[in-house]
C-alpha positions in Angstrom: 56.5 10.4 78.0 54.2 7.6 77.0 51.9 10.0 75.2 54.6 10.7 72.6 54.7 7.2 71.1 52.6 8.0 68.0 54.4 11.3 67.3 57.8 9.7 67.4 56.7 6.7 65.4 55.2 8.9 62.7 58.0 11.4 62.5 59.5 11.6 58.9 62.4 9.2 58.4 61.7 7.1 61.5 61.6 3.4 60.8 61.5 2.1 64.4 61.1 3.6 67.8 60.6 2.7 71.4 60.0 5.0 74.4 61.6 3.3 77.4 61.8 3.4 81.1 65.3 3.2 82.6 67.0 1.8 85.6 70.0 2.9 87.6 72.1 0.0 86.2 73.1 -1.2 89.6 71.0 -4.3 89.9 69.0 -4.7 86.6 65.9 -5.9 88.5 62.5 -4.2 88.8 63.6 -2.4 92.0 66.3 -0.8 89.9 63.7 1.3 88.0 64.3 5.1 88.1 61.0 7.0 87.5 63.0 10.2 86.8 65.0 8.7 83.9 63.5 8.0 80.4 64.9 6.8 77.2 63.9 7.3 73.5 65.3 4.8 71.0 64.8 6.0 67.4 66.0 4.5 64.2 65.9 7.1 61.4 67.7 8.0 58.3 70.7 10.3 58.5 69.0 13.2 56.7 66.5 13.6 59.5 68.8 13.5 62.5 69.2 17.2 63.0 65.5 18.0 62.4 64.4 15.3 64.9 66.8 16.7 67.5 64.9 20.0 67.2 61.5 18.4 66.9 58.5 19.3 69.2 58.8 16.0 71.1 62.5 16.3 71.8 62.1 20.0 72.8 59.3 19.0 75.2 61.4 16.3 76.8 64.3 18.9 77.2 61.9 21.3 79.0 61.0 18.6 81.5 64.6 17.3 82.0 67.5 18.2 84.3 70.0 16.6 81.9 70.3 14.9 78.6 72.3 12.1 77.0 72.3 11.5 73.3 74.2 8.8 71.4 74.4 8.7 67.6 75.1 5.2 66.6 75.8 3.1 63.5 74.9 -0.6 63.7 77.7 -3.1 63.3 75.7 -6.3 63.9 72.3 -7.3 65.3 70.9 -10.7 66.1 67.3 -11.4 67.0 64.1 -9.4 67.0 62.4 -6.6 68.9 58.6 -6.7 68.7 58.8 -9.2 65.9 61.1 -6.9 63.9 64.8 -6.6 63.0 65.2 -2.9 63.5 69.0 -2.4 63.1 70.4 -3.0 59.6 74.2 -3.2 59.8 75.8 -0.1 58.2 79.2 0.1 59.9 81.9 -2.5 59.2 83.6 -2.2 62.6 84.9 0.3 65.1 88.3 1.1 66.5 86.8 3.2 69.2 83.9 3.0 71.7 81.2 0.5 71.2 77.6 0.5 72.4 75.7 -2.7 73.1 71.9 -2.9 73.3 70.3 -6.1 74.6 66.5 -6.6 74.8 64.5 -9.6 75.8 60.9 -10.6 76.2 61.1 -13.0 79.2 58.6 -15.8 79.3 56.2 -15.9 82.2 57.7 -19.1 83.6 61.3 -17.9 83.0 61.1 -14.7 85.1 62.0 -16.3 88.5 64.9 -18.3 87.1 66.1 -15.2 85.1 66.1 -13.0 88.2 68.1 -15.5 90.2 70.9 -15.3 87.5 71.0 -11.5 87.4 73.1 -10.6 90.5 76.2 -12.5 89.5 76.1 -11.1 85.9 75.6 -7.6 87.2 78.5 -7.9 89.6 80.7 -9.3 86.7 79.5 -6.5 84.4 80.5 -3.7 86.8 83.9 -5.3 87.4 84.6 -5.7 83.6 87.6 -3.8 82.3 86.6 -1.4 79.5 83.0 -0.8 80.7 82.3 3.0 80.5 78.7 2.9 81.7 75.6 0.7 81.7 71.9 1.2 82.5 68.8 -0.9 82.3 66.1 -0.1 79.7 62.7 -1.5 79.1 59.2 -1.1 77.9 57.9 -2.5 81.2 59.6 -3.2 84.6 58.8 -6.9 84.3 59.0 -9.1 81.2 60.3 -6.6 78.6 63.8 -5.6 79.6 67.2 -4.8 78.3 70.5 -3.1 78.8 72.3 -0.1 77.2 76.0 -0.2 77.8 79.0 1.8 76.5 82.4 0.1 76.1 85.9 1.4 75.4 86.4 -1.2 72.6 84.8 -4.2 70.9 87.4 -6.4 72.6 86.3 -5.3 76.0 82.7 -6.1 75.2 83.6 -9.5 73.8 85.7 -10.4 76.9 82.7 -9.7 79.1 80.2 -11.5 76.9 82.2 -14.7 76.2 85.0 -15.0 78.7 83.2 -14.0 81.9 82.0 -17.1 83.8 78.7 -15.5 85.0 77.6 -14.3 81.6 78.8 -17.5 79.9 76.6 -19.5 82.3 73.6 -17.3 81.5 74.1 -17.8 77.8 74.2 -21.6 78.5 71.1 -21.4 80.7 69.2 -19.3 78.1 69.6 -22.1 75.6 68.8 -24.8 78.2 65.7 -23.2 79.8 64.4 -21.1 76.9 63.4 -18.3 79.3 63.2 -15.7 76.5 60.3 -15.7 74.0 62.1 -13.0 72.0 65.6 -11.6 72.3 68.0 -9.2 70.5 71.6 -8.3 70.9 73.1 -5.5 68.8 76.5 -3.8 68.6 77.0 -0.2 67.4 79.9 2.0 66.4 79.7 5.3 68.3 79.5 8.4 66.0 78.8 10.9 68.7 78.1 11.1 72.4 76.5 14.2 74.0 75.9 14.7 77.7 76.3 12.2 80.5 74.7 8.8 80.9 
């Protein structure tokens, strides 16, 4: 999987890409990592979507996979940076249907321990949240470069978890207090198409 970085990055129409390890979504800690699950995040223009779906890289991944999940998304909002870039330019106004949230953070060396102590309560709250369809951990590395990919029934369900849940609200406050991220990003997307199972 890691050998495909350059091919994906240089594919026509691609403006941003990351090849990612994934977790089961049960704990969102390094022990959650699933070596049999990979992720490919690709930002590309609409005209190249079908061609990319049939590209050599994607076909090779399919050959080596038991199952596949693909989400076609349109950004509604994005705050922060990923690798010093702002990859998701908003193109959708809003969505009456399902919403995807992608979070990503570069956790500072000194912030890791405090961050991991906060994770269990947030994870428990996440999985008990009304409107959550599915959530997995994603990251460029098991420690220090982590994020989440979650699918929600509605924008309201996502907002309720993010701002009304006590555990997540506390983490937001602690993030500002302790500055445990050296880089962070939160993006919301309208779902255009979901294929397969996450």
